[in-house]
DOLOKE-387302 format. One line per 8 residues: number of its first residue (from 1); for each residue x, y, z of C-alpha. Coordinates in Angstrom, 2 decimals. Each point is the difference from the previous one (the first is absolute). Layout:
<atoms>
NUM> X Y Z  ...
</atoms>
This chain:
<atoms>
1> 25.82 38.22 6.13  2.46 -1.33 -2.57  2.92 0.62 2.35  -1.78 -1.83 2.81  -0.59 -2.96 -2.28  3.65 -0.07 -0.99  1.15 0.14 3.62  -2.40 -2.80 0.92
9> 1.26 -2.10 -2.91  3.62 0.53 0.97  -0.82 -0.85 3.60  -1.72 -3.24 -1.07  2.94 -1.02 -2.16  2.46 0.68 2.82  -2.08 -2.04 2.42  -0.20 -2.92 -2.45
17> 3.76 0.03 -0.58  0.58 0.11 3.74  -2.32 -2.97 0.50  1.77 -2.11 -2.61  3.41 0.98 1.36  -1.04 -0.89 3.53  -1.61 -3.29 -1.00  3.15 -1.05 -1.85
25> 1.66 -0.44 3.39  -2.56 -2.54 1.16  1.55 -3.43 0.74  -0.28 -2.72 -2.61  -2.86 -2.49 0.65  -2.10 -2.76 -1.61  -2.65 2.65 -0.76  2.25 1.45 -2.71
33> -0.19 -3.14 -2.12  -3.72 -0.45 0.68  -0.82 3.54 -1.06  2.07 -0.35 -3.18  -1.85 -3.18 -0.93  -3.39 1.49 0.84  0.56 3.11 -2.10  1.05 -2.14 -2.99
41> -3.01 -2.27 0.50  -2.27 3.07 -0.22  1.49 1.14 -3.34  -2.70 0.69 -2.64  -2.73 -0.86 2.54  0.85 -3.72 -0.05  -0.57 -0.38 3.76  -3.41 1.65 -0.07
49> -1.24 -1.80 -3.11  1.06 -3.30 1.57  -1.92 0.84 3.18  -3.01 0.98 -2.11  0.12 -3.41 -1.68  -0.05 -1.73 3.37  -2.84 2.14 1.36  -2.06 -0.51 -3.16
57> -0.27 -3.73 0.74  -2.52 0.84 2.74  -3.43 1.32 -0.91  -1.62 3.02 1.54  1.85 3.01 1.48  3.45 -1.53 -0.48  -0.53 -0.46 -3.73  -1.39 3.51 -0.35
65> 2.97 1.29 2.00  2.40 -1.84 -2.32  -1.58 1.45 -3.13  -0.16 3.53 1.37  3.57 -0.27 1.29  1.36 -1.24 -3.33  -1.82 2.79 -1.85  1.36 2.62 2.42
73> 3.56 -1.28 -0.42  -0.27 0.08 -3.79  -1.38 3.55 -0.01  2.46 1.33 2.58  2.92 -1.49 -1.94  -1.19 1.68 -3.19  -0.44 3.35 1.75  3.32 -0.22 1.84
81> 2.16 -1.14 -2.91  -1.88 1.62 -2.84  -0.64 3.41 1.57  1.68 0.54 3.36  3.53 -0.98 -0.93  -0.17 1.86 -3.33  -1.47 3.22 1.34  2.02 0.19 3.24
89> 3.45 -1.49 -0.69  2.37 -0.34 2.95  3.41 -1.56 0.52  0.20 -3.05 2.20  2.18 0.03 3.15  3.74 -0.18 -0.64  1.47 -3.49 0.29  2.63 1.02 2.57
97> -2.65 1.05 2.55  -0.59 -3.62 1.05  2.31 -2.94 0.67  0.42 -2.63 -2.69  -1.87 -2.78 1.85  -3.25 2.02 -0.20  0.16 0.87 -3.68  -1.80 -1.81 -2.82
105> 2.07 -1.84 -2.58  -1.80 1.72 -2.88  -1.39 3.31 1.29  -2.74 1.64 -2.11  0.94 2.88 -2.27  -3.39 1.69 -0.42  -1.15 3.10 1.87  -0.02 -0.31 3.77
113> -3.26 1.91 0.48  -2.48 -1.45 0.81  0.61 -3.53 1.26  -1.88 -2.51 -2.14  0.53 -2.75 2.59  -1.56 2.11 2.73  -2.87 1.01 -2.27  -0.79 -3.62 -0.87
121> 0.24 -1.11 3.64  -2.38 2.73 1.19  -2.34 -0.49 -2.97  -0.39 -3.73 0.58  -0.38 0.20 3.78  -2.44 2.93 -0.13  -2.10 -1.70 -2.68  -0.11 -3.25 1.97
129> -1.03 1.93 3.12  -2.98 1.43 -1.86  -1.43 -3.49 -0.54  1.44 -1.89 3.01  1.18 2.37 2.77  1.56 -2.66 2.23  1.90 -1.49 -2.92  1.27 3.44 -0.97
137> 1.13 0.59 3.58  1.91 -3.28 -0.08  1.77 1.04 -3.22  0.89 3.49 1.23  3.32 -1.05 1.68  1.11 -1.69 -3.22  -0.84 3.10 -2.04  1.87 2.21 2.44
145> 3.03 -2.29 -0.11  0.06 0.02 -3.81  -0.19 3.79 -0.01  2.80 0.35 2.56  2.19 -2.51 -1.87  0.42 2.56 -2.79  1.63 2.44 2.43  1.98 -2.72 1.79
153> 1.56 -1.19 -3.26  0.84 3.55 -1.03  -2.06 0.27 -3.20  -2.52 2.59 1.26  -0.10 3.06 2.19  -2.55 -0.17 2.87  -2.20 2.65 -1.65  -0.20 -2.17 -3.14
161> -1.49 -2.77 2.11  -2.41 2.25 1.89  -1.34 1.56 -3.19  -0.18 -3.39 -1.71  -2.09 -1.44 2.84  -2.34 2.98 -0.10  -0.36 -0.41 -3.75  -0.73 -3.73 0.28
169> -2.60 0.50 2.74  -1.67 2.71 -2.08  -0.20 -2.28 -3.03  -1.58 -2.74 2.14  -2.63 2.40 1.31  -0.66 1.23 -3.55  -0.99 -3.50 -1.16  -3.28 0.45 1.89
177> -1.00 2.59 -2.62  -0.81 -2.69 -2.56  -0.01 -3.00 2.35  -1.80 0.94 3.25  0.75 -2.06 3.08  -2.74 -2.52 0.50  -2.27 0.67 2.99  -1.38 -3.42 0.88
185> -2.56 -1.07 0.82  -2.64 2.19 -1.63  -2.48 1.83 2.20  -3.65 -1.05 0.20  -2.93 0.47 2.35  -0.64 -2.81 2.51  -3.07 -2.13 -0.64  -1.81 -1.25 3.12
193> -2.04 -3.18 -0.01  2.33 -2.37 -1.86  -0.31 -3.49 1.43  2.87 -1.32 2.15  0.71 -3.56 -1.17  3.20 -1.24 1.70  -0.40 -3.63 -1.11  -1.72 0.74 -3.32
201> -3.62 -0.80 0.95  -2.17 1.50 -2.73  2.97 0.77 -2.28  -0.13 -1.06 -3.64  3.58 0.14 -1.26  0.74 -0.09 -3.72  3.52 -1.39 -0.49  1.53 0.50 -3.43
209> 3.12 -2.22 -0.04  1.01 1.20 -3.47  0.52 3.59 1.19  3.32 -0.61 1.74  2.99 -2.30 0.03  -1.61 -2.58 2.28  -3.39 -1.20 1.23  -0.73 1.57 3.43
217> -3.05 -2.17 0.70  1.57 -2.11 2.76  1.36 3.04 1.85  -3.32 1.84 -0.21  -2.03 -3.04 1.06  2.21 -0.35 3.08  -0.38 3.71 0.82  -3.81 -0.03 -0.36
225> -1.12 -3.58 0.66  -3.72 0.82 -0.09  0.07 1.95 -3.26  -1.37 -1.37 -3.26  2.67 -0.02 -2.70  -1.05 0.36 -3.62  2.36 -0.75 -2.89  -0.87 1.49 -3.39
233> -0.79 -2.16 -3.00  2.41 0.80 -2.85  -1.61 1.71 -2.96  -2.94 1.43 1.95  -0.31 3.55 1.32  0.73 0.55 3.68  -2.98 2.34 0.46  -2.39 -2.54 -1.48
241> 1.40 -2.81 2.15  -0.28 2.03 3.20  -3.55 1.10 -0.81  -1.04 -3.58 -0.75  1.52 -1.21 3.25  -1.64 2.71 2.09  -3.37 -0.52 -1.68  -0.04 -3.46 1.54
249> -1.38 1.43 3.25  3.19 -0.22 2.05  0.24 2.13 3.14  3.03 2.17 -0.77  1.11 2.87 2.27  3.10 1.00 -1.96  1.54 -0.69 -3.38  3.74 -0.63 -0.23
257> 2.32 -0.30 -2.96  3.57 -1.28 -0.17  1.68 1.02 -3.23  1.25 2.96 -2.00  -1.67 3.21 -1.09  -2.19 -1.67 -2.62  -1.42 -2.46 2.52  -0.49 2.76 2.59
265> -1.86 2.14 -2.54  -2.40 -2.82 -0.83  -0.69 -0.72 3.67  -0.39 3.73 0.72  -2.71 0.27 -2.64  -1.97 -2.84 1.59  0.56 1.30 3.54  -1.13 3.51 -0.96
273> -3.19 -1.14 -1.72  -0.94 -2.33 2.88  1.00 2.29 2.86  2.64 -2.36 1.40  3.30 1.09 1.54  3.01 -1.11 -2.02  3.08 -1.71 1.43  2.83 0.36 -2.56
281> 2.96 -2.33 0.55  3.01 0.89 -2.20  1.35 -3.21 -1.50  0.28 1.05 -3.63  2.76 1.31 -2.17  -1.35 3.57 0.11  -1.69 1.28 3.17  -0.37 3.74 -0.53
289> -3.37 0.34 1.73  0.96 -1.96 3.12  3.28 1.90 0.27  -1.84 3.34 -0.07  -2.52 -1.42 2.45  2.76 -0.97 2.44  -0.40 -3.79 -0.16  3.46 -1.43 -0.68
297> -0.81 -3.71 0.41  -2.26 -2.67 1.55  1.11 1.01 3.49  -1.30 3.55 -0.43  -3.22 -1.33 -1.50  -0.49 -2.40 2.92  0.50 2.77 2.56  -2.51 2.25 -1.75
305> -2.61 -2.76 -0.27  0.39 -1.02 3.63  -0.46 3.60 1.16  -2.76 0.86 -2.47  2.10 2.98 -1.11  -1.11 1.42 -3.35  -0.05 3.24 -1.99  -2.23 1.48 -2.68
313> 1.67 0.19 -3.38  -1.09 1.24 -3.40  -0.30 -2.01 -3.16  0.37 1.14 -3.57  -2.71 -0.99 -2.46  -0.26 -0.04 -3.77  -2.83 -0.81 -2.42  1.05 -1.00 -3.50
321> -2.49 0.90 -2.76  -2.78 0.29 2.54  0.46 -3.57 1.21  0.26 -1.29 3.57  2.20 1.80 2.51  3.51 -1.33 0.50  1.73 1.02 3.22  3.73 0.38 0.51
329> 2.07 0.50 3.13  3.13 1.55 -1.54  0.11 1.29 -3.57  -1.56 -0.29 -3.44  1.05 1.35 -3.37  -0.19 -0.06 -3.78  2.35 0.76 -2.90  3.56 -1.05 0.74
337> -0.85 -0.62 3.66  -0.85 -3.73 -0.36  3.39 -0.59 -1.65  1.72 2.03 2.70  -1.59 -2.20 2.67  1.05 -3.18 -1.77  3.62 1.08 -0.40  0.26 1.33 3.56
345> -1.21 -3.29 1.45  2.40 -1.90 -2.23  3.08 2.03 0.94  -0.50 1.11 3.59  1.23 -3.28 1.52  3.32 0.53 -1.75  0.45 3.77 0.31  -2.27 1.05 2.84
353> -3.32 1.79 -0.21  1.06 3.60 -0.67  2.67 -0.73 -2.66  -2.34 -2.52 -1.65  -2.75 2.62 -0.08  2.32 2.52 -1.65  1.23 -2.49 -2.60  -3.51 -1.27 -0.68
361> -1.28 3.55 -0.44  2.77 0.83 -2.47  -0.63 -3.20 -1.97  -3.78 0.44 0.00  0.32 3.61 -1.18  2.41 -0.97 -2.76  -2.36 -2.66 -1.37  -3.38 1.63 0.74
369> -2.35 1.37 -2.64  -1.86 3.28 0.68  -3.59 -0.56 1.12  -2.55 2.69 -0.95  -2.35 0.52 2.94  -2.47 2.40 1.55  0.50 0.57 3.72  -3.20 1.40 1.48
377> -0.90 1.28 -3.47  3.36 1.63 -0.80  1.97 -1.52 -2.91  3.56 -1.20 0.56  2.52 -2.43 -1.40  1.83 -1.99 2.67  2.78 -2.56 0.15  -1.36 -1.56 3.17
385> -2.57 0.81 2.66  0.16 -1.02 3.66  -2.75 0.13 2.62  0.86 -0.71 3.64  -2.30 -0.83 2.90  0.89 2.96 2.28  2.93 2.25 -0.75  3.43 -1.54 -0.53
393> 3.56 1.03 0.73  2.28 1.02 -1.54  -1.91 2.56 -2.03  2.33 -0.38 -2.95  1.74 -3.16 -1.09  -1.03 -3.52 1.06  -2.93 0.59 2.41  0.28 -2.84 2.48
401> -1.60 0.71 3.41  -2.83 1.92 1.63  0.03 2.26 3.07  -3.72 -0.67 0.61  -2.56 -2.64 -0.93  -3.13 2.05 0.73  0.24 3.24 -2.00  -2.95 -0.76 -2.26
409> 2.06 1.07 -3.02  1.42 -1.46 -3.17  3.55 0.76 -1.07  -0.27 0.73 -3.75  3.26 0.23 -1.96  0.73 -0.10 -3.69  2.87 0.70 -2.35  -1.08 2.18 -2.91
417> 0.79 -0.93 -3.57  -1.32 3.27 -1.47  2.98 2.22 0.94  3.33 0.08 -1.91  2.64 -2.45 1.26  -2.37 -1.09 2.74  1.81 -3.19 1.00  3.39 1.69 0.09
425> -1.39 2.90 2.02  -1.70 -2.37 2.41  3.14 -2.07 0.65  2.09 3.17 0.44  -2.50 1.34 2.51  -0.14 -3.32 1.83  3.78 -0.21 0.37  0.28 3.60 1.22
433> -2.96 -0.22 2.37  -1.86 2.76 -1.85  -3.06 -1.87 -1.28  -2.41 2.31 1.81  0.92 2.71 -2.54  0.27 -2.28 -3.01  -2.50 0.58 -2.84  0.26 -3.64 -1.11
441> -1.19 -1.33 3.35  -3.36 0.56 1.71  -0.90 -1.00 3.55  -3.42 0.68 1.50  -1.98 -1.12 3.04  -3.64 -0.71 -0.77  -3.00 -1.75 1.54  -1.03 -1.38 -3.39
449> 1.15 0.20 -3.60  -1.26 -1.22 -3.38  2.48 -1.09 -2.65  -1.29 -0.59 -3.53  2.30 -1.70 -2.50  -0.57 1.44 -3.48  1.69 -2.82 -1.93  -0.12 -3.76 0.29
457> -0.78 -1.55 3.44  2.84 0.37 2.50  1.01 -2.66 2.55  -0.49 0.77 3.68  2.38 -1.23 2.71  -1.04 0.11 3.65  2.13 -1.14 2.95  2.49 -1.60 -2.35
465> -2.63 -2.04 -1.87  -1.50 0.52 -3.45  -3.76 0.27 0.54  -1.30 0.68 -3.51  -0.19 2.62 -2.74  -2.38 2.81 -0.81  -0.55 3.53 -1.27  -1.64 1.67 2.99
473> 1.43 -0.21 3.51  -1.85 1.59 2.93  2.31 0.15 3.04  -1.24 0.94 3.46  1.26 0.01 3.58  -2.05 -2.07 2.45  0.57 1.61 3.36  0.30 -2.35 3.02
481> -1.58 -2.85 -1.96  2.21 -2.67 1.56  0.87 -0.95 3.55  3.44 -1.57 0.19  1.76 -1.59 2.95  3.38 1.37 0.96  2.12 -0.11 3.19  -1.30 1.95 2.96
489> 3.34 1.78 0.55  -0.36 1.48 -3.47  -3.63 1.05 0.38  0.78 2.01 3.15  2.05 2.54 -1.95  -2.48 0.55 -2.82  -1.47 3.44 -0.48  -3.70 0.54 0.50
497> -2.23 1.88 -2.41  -1.20 3.46 1.09  -3.37 -0.02 1.69  -3.02 1.38 -1.78  -0.22 3.75 0.42  3.66 0.40 0.90  1.26 3.44 -0.98  2.83 -0.23 -2.53
505> 2.95 2.38 0.06  0.62 2.18 -3.06  1.84 -1.84 -2.75  3.69 0.74 -0.29  1.51 0.47 -3.49  0.97 -3.64 -0.38  -3.45 -1.00 1.26  -1.63 2.13 -2.68
513> 2.27 -1.59 -2.60  -1.05 -3.46 1.16  -3.67 0.98 -0.19  0.53 1.33 -3.51  1.64 -3.26 -1.00  -3.07 -1.91 1.15  -2.25 2.04 -2.27  1.72 -1.54 -2.98
521> 1.26 1.14 -3.40
</atoms>
């Protein structure tokens, strides 16, 4: 076996030398200068970080692609230069193998194996393809050209480039371990019977101009000329204003809301209690619920309303100290969670959502005070506690999107403060993608949960808004409590719930683990 490996290695080296010797006879062309400039431009990942900066100026998949691509380049560079070149040193091709006009002025002196340029090119392009496949396909020729330029300029053997590209692609794929690729929109069961209102007849539309950068009232009035637009009075609660307006005896077939997550949550509470379908129109700074729902703007909302296309979605609910029920569409939390939400909202316009979430989490953990609590009767001390309406992805760091909106479950997560070095252990697990086996981090899926604060009253944040303080928090999942409009093309691909009496297949090992997680700590 060892002799075969040696013969194969010698054969590969002979073939590579023959290739370089043969290519040295190629005629001189303008491509020589272009490849030299391109390979210098890609030094230290400059080309890929510059492209990431350009892509990050656009929201949505392009921004996620830019962030994932930049992360993949940084990791692949560290692995290539910090491990690969040190563990597997190799001499670079001899200078005399290629003519002078193809050589670099200052050739690198580090190990030839593997190619860091090829690794970065493959890492960035593969990572971009995970978020935006067509964009990744468009970048593939550039990545291939950068990789080949290392052979053309005589600073790498072909096998260095091939291995480097494989390493970079592997690193890009590995990022999904702690940052799963978003599957949008979330699945939900179709809801028949929602009114089709193409011109807005019977639509009461709450427009919150303070939620976004501009007032969308004129655009929305032109899109639904027969709708009644309601503007909130500053200083008064949105729920109270909507209830007062609806109590006036108006004939309303659907309730709409144009704003961010806080406005949508208030309208969802009113729509759920009155049995009205909700038309969410994303015009706010943060639009997590509408993005999971599959409504990207007024155009999507208009198409859904005209077709009467709606789905059944769950709501989260919480009662504070036995008081009235407060519903939320996204998340709620106590401890350091309210501060995390505030910092994330403050920073995400500058850094992007995922980096802002990471930085906000680190800052909130550093400044948080342990909160003694009982969770369903079991005592704990936690740094922060998070409750999501339906289960969120990723399972570890920075939960940010949902695969489904109709699971009838709460996503309970908390960071323990009653284990040694809990914050350090949590951050280490988050960065390595190993939080599922981290003793400082707990994630459960529950239908309801009671959290009792044993010290002074703790503030509660829900959907990015502070909603009060208390000592006892009763969270519950409200299955299919809300009907929400969303585009018909999205509703066609939603999964349906199993019919009553349907025989279930035996649970596989990961299914049993999921069921155990739902039973709680």
